[in-house]
N, C-alpha and C positions, 0 to 999 in steps of 0.2 A: 927820453923826451916824448916819444911816440905812446904810449900811457896818459903819459899830459892830454896831448893833444885830443887822446880819444874819450878824456875826463870830461873836458871841455867840451863838445862834438856833443856828451851826452846832456850837459847841463843847458848848451845850447838849446839841446831840442826840445828837453824840461820842461824851460822857461816861456819857449813859442809856443805847447802845448796848452803851459797855463794863461799863458795870456789870448791865445787865437779863440780858446774853450767858452762859448758861455758856463756862469756858475752852477748852473744847474745838470750840465752836461759834464762836469771836470771829473767825477768822480768813475764813471766810465771812458774820458780819457787818460787820465791818467794809469790805471789799470790796463789799457791799452797799451797805452805807450809801456809803460814796465815788465809786457808779456814780448815787445818788437825790441827793444834794449834786451831783453831777455837773451832773444835769439841772436839780435849782436851779436852780445857778449862770447855766447857758443861758438858760434861763425870763428871771429876773434880768436878762441881759445882752439880750436879746432887746424888756424892758419900755424899756431905756434905750433904747435904738437909734431906738424907735418914738416915742421924746419927742426927738425930736432930734440928739443925740448920736453919734457916728462910732463906729466899731468900734475905730480904733487910739485915744479918747477911754478906752472903756469896758474896751476893754482889762485895761490894771496893775491895775484897780480889782478884776475880775474875777479876774483872778489871784489875790489875796488873798483876794477873799469863797469861792475855789474853796478852796485852798492849806494859809489857816489851820487848819478846819476838818480837810482829808482829813490833811493832818499827823500835825497833836497827832491826827487817829483812831488811825493807824500807829503812832505812835509811843505811845499809851498800850498798840496790843498787841502792840508789841514786851514793854513795861517789868513787862505782866501774862501774858506766857504760857512 
């Protein structure tokens, strides 16, 4: 359930990024969103590993946690440019 909540938060932030940014600045905004979301995903990965999970156990989940919102943001940028 926690994974779905984090993915939903990422999708909501990606949508807000696209919605609140003027069209001329969306490329930069989506790039910054991607970097910030990557940092948040890495922090979440470290938290999971500090609770006893291995990197191999956490990696597939965090690929989805990072990838789904980041891919959605770039696809949204593609369709709104």
